[in-house]
DODOTOR-933654 format. One record per residue (C-alpha): residue number from 1; x, y, z. Coordinates in steps of 0.1 Angstrom, whole numbers. Example, Ala and Ser with C-alpha at 12.3 -4.5 7.8 and 13.67 -1.06 7.14 Angstrom:
<rec palum="1" c1="123" c2="-45" c3="78"/>
<rec palum="2" c1="137" c2="-11" c3="71"/>
***
This chain:
<rec palum="1" c1="815" c2="-70" c3="-239"/>
<rec palum="2" c1="793" c2="-43" c3="-254"/>
<rec palum="3" c1="802" c2="-50" c3="-290"/>
<rec palum="4" c1="787" c2="-82" c3="-272"/>
<rec palum="5" c1="755" c2="-69" c3="-265"/>
<rec palum="6" c1="750" c2="-47" c3="-291"/>
<rec palum="7" c1="752" c2="-78" c3="-315"/>
<rec palum="8" c1="722" c2="-97" c3="-297"/>
<rec palum="9" c1="706" c2="-63" c3="-298"/>
<rec palum="10" c1="709" c2="-58" c3="-339"/>
<rec palum="11" c1="700" c2="-99" c3="-337"/>
<rec palum="12" c1="670" c2="-92" c3="-312"/>
<rec palum="13" c1="653" c2="-64" c3="-335"/>
<rec palum="14" c1="665" c2="-79" c3="-365"/>
<rec palum="15" c1="649" c2="-113" c3="-354"/>
<rec palum="16" c1="617" c2="-90" c3="-352"/>
<rec palum="17" c1="615" c2="-74" c3="-386"/>
<rec palum="18" c1="618" c2="-108" c3="-396"/>
<rec palum="19" c1="585" c2="-124" c3="-381"/>
<rec palum="20" c1="564" c2="-91" c3="-382"/>
<rec palum="21" c1="578" c2="-89" c3="-420"/>
<rec palum="22" c1="552" c2="-113" c3="-435"/>
<rec palum="23" c1="521" c2="-98" c3="-417"/>
<rec palum="24" c1="528" c2="-62" c3="-424"/>
<rec palum="25" c1="532" c2="-70" c3="-458"/>
<rec palum="26" c1="496" c2="-87" c3="-462"/>
<rec palum="27" c1="489" c2="-56" c3="-448"/>
<rec palum="28" c1="499" c2="-33" c3="-468"/>
<rec palum="29" c1="488" c2="-47" c3="-493"/>
<rec palum="30" c1="455" c2="-58" c3="-491"/>
<rec palum="31" c1="454" c2="-17" c3="-482"/>
<rec palum="32" c1="464" c2="-15" c3="-516"/>
<rec palum="33" c1="440" c2="-37" c3="-534"/>
<rec palum="34" c1="407" c2="-26" c3="-509"/>
<rec palum="35" c1="421" c2="19" c3="-515"/>
<rec palum="36" c1="422" c2="15" c3="-548"/>
<rec palum="37" c1="389" c2="-2" c3="-548"/>
<rec palum="38" c1="374" c2="29" c3="-531"/>
<rec palum="39" c1="390" c2="49" c3="-558"/>
<rec palum="40" c1="378" c2="31" c3="-586"/>
<rec palum="41" c1="340" c2="33" c3="-569"/>
<rec palum="42" c1="345" c2="64" c3="-549"/>
<rec palum="43" c1="327" c2="43" c3="-521"/>
<rec palum="44" c1="351" c2="59" c3="-492"/>
<rec palum="45" c1="336" c2="39" c3="-455"/>
<rec palum="46" c1="370" c2="38" c3="-431"/>
<rec palum="47" c1="361" c2="6" c3="-422"/>
<rec palum="48" c1="354" c2="-12" c3="-458"/>
<rec palum="49" c1="398" c2="-7" c3="-455"/>
<rec palum="50" c1="395" c2="-16" c3="-420"/>
<rec palum="51" c1="381" c2="-50" c3="-413"/>
<rec palum="52" c1="399" c2="-62" c3="-444"/>
<rec palum="53" c1="437" c2="-60" c3="-438"/>
<rec palum="54" c1="426" c2="-69" c3="-402"/>
<rec palum="55" c1="413" c2="-106" c3="-410"/>
<rec palum="56" c1="443" c2="-107" c3="-436"/>
<rec palum="57" c1="471" c2="-104" c3="-409"/>
<rec palum="58" c1="457" c2="-125" c3="-384"/>
<rec palum="59" c1="446" c2="-149" c3="-410"/>
<rec palum="60" c1="489" c2="-148" c3="-424"/>
<rec palum="61" c1="499" c2="-142" c3="-388"/>
<rec palum="62" c1="476" c2="-180" c3="-380"/>
<rec palum="63" c1="494" c2="-199" c3="-415"/>
<rec palum="64" c1="521" c2="-188" c3="-404"/>
<rec palum="65" c1="525" c2="-193" c3="-359"/>
<rec palum="66" c1="546" c2="-225" c3="-370"/>
<rec palum="67" c1="576" c2="-211" c3="-388"/>
<rec palum="68" c1="575" c2="-187" c3="-360"/>
<rec palum="69" c1="573" c2="-208" c3="-334"/>
<rec palum="70" c1="599" c2="-224" c3="-346"/>
<rec palum="71" c1="623" c2="-188" c3="-355"/>
<rec palum="72" c1="616" c2="-177" c3="-325"/>
<rec palum="73" c1="630" c2="-212" c3="-296"/>
<rec palum="74" c1="655" c2="-214" c3="-326"/>
<rec palum="75" c1="661" c2="-171" c3="-318"/>
<rec palum="76" c1="660" c2="-186" c3="-281"/>
<rec palum="77" c1="686" c2="-209" c3="-281"/>
<rec palum="78" c1="709" c2="-191" c3="-295"/>
<rec palum="79" c1="708" c2="-161" c3="-271"/>
<rec palum="80" c1="706" c2="-183" c3="-238"/>
<rec palum="81" c1="737" c2="-205" c3="-254"/>
<rec palum="82" c1="721" c2="-238" c3="-255"/>
***
């Protein structure tokens, strides 16, 4: 029983990593590009780095919403034995 519970927790954590990875990767990539542009132009404005990252992460989340929903529904079916 304990091993099965640990397996379910591990699977839930892996699912959260898989679902969040594309959104976090988009934020990381946009942040890297903005940081390079700030270093080249020597413009050190904090909001310049923050706003594009948030916009990119929201766009990626909207684009992947269908895939994320299907992954979550498949996971729920596996968890609740349907």
